[in-house]
Phi, psi and omega in degrees: 000326183284000184272358178302123189282144172288146178288136178276139178298136177241173177297331178294321178298318184290325182289342180108172184300135173274157171299143180296134175262103183088162183285144177304331181300337181263000184280142176276171178304315180296318179297322177294316178301313181298321182293318179295318178295323179295313180293315176080000181222136173239096178293135183251121181261117180228081186253170182266358179209158177295323179300316179296323180297315177301316180298314182297316179301314182299317184286322177297317179296319178297331178283351174110007178249111185269028179228127182217139177250124177256119185279157179289354176279348174289132179304129181063038189304317183295319177292325176299315178301315181301317181290319181294321178302321180287318187276337181233069187293345181261010178249134176281109183260129177238167178250130181245168183053042177271116190258354180206165185293325180298314179297320178302317180297319179294322178294320179296319177298328180283348177114005179298134180262351171210154179242133180229143176220160183275351182211159184291126169227102188301321181299321178292316179300315182294323177299311183292326179304325184283350180264117185287352185241012180226140180248162185241127172250095185273132174289149177194161178226317183263161176305323179298316179291322178299313180296318180296318179296316181294316179294329180285344176117016179296144177276325173225153173243119182267117179277111186217136351276118190291320189294333185273358183235023176124352176057225183295331177295326179290317177301316180299318180294322181289330182294336180293309178279342183235060184294337183262000181265117179289115183260135173252127177274126181222144179093096177092014177280127182231175175297330183286330184243358184303314181298323181295323177296318179293318178295331179284345177120006178294136179284331180199170182237133175262118188230130180252260188295339179289341179249338178230077184297148182300319182294328178292327177288317182297322183261359182051060179265096183293323184298321181295314181295318180295320180295316179295321177301314180294323179297312181294321177298322177294322178298316178299314183298311183289325179292319178292328175296320177297317180296317180296319179296318179295322181291337182258003178281122181299138177270136178292135179287142178247145181238000000 
């Protein structure tokens, strides 16, 4: 199970997200996995109303990130997902803060293309594993939980809350025993440390209020959200360019 290979960075990854080819509804699990790794960012929408959630999805997509997670803490979240899937057919919509398999199933029926949770729930991971067109971002914190999530069939393992347990140093430490497990850093990712998480080996970043600030939601400031979206996308692009350059730099032979 641990032999699933990590995706190698390509020039497309470095250039930034491409426009989606075809609707997300037609994408397979593998295509979804590849797309999330390419984009490198999963914006998390945790708003106080369905109207705000619709607004946030639209603005993040306009900013150039075609992947959005709507958490179950949004009022009427499952119906919100259903409506967003209809109104934003070119955005990969996922469900976040999904705490059990029943809720995951309802989200999938509503059109969610990925399920994310803040902590490991093996039953949920196993349910999503059986669906060839939906991927699983399983929450985990300890090495034991990471291994359990991966063996259960998670497509990504989200380390949450990452910042309070060592940040990028923790991701770097985890990559040594788990080189083939795609890790998503979540909880406390900012413009100041995003690059460090990527350099440490994170496959993607889960970002909430740093990309969708509360004041921008209250005042419905689209320019601010779009600007932050572009900034984070730029950080991913430039950091991956640095990684690609480092990987292609010839090493001096030692005798």
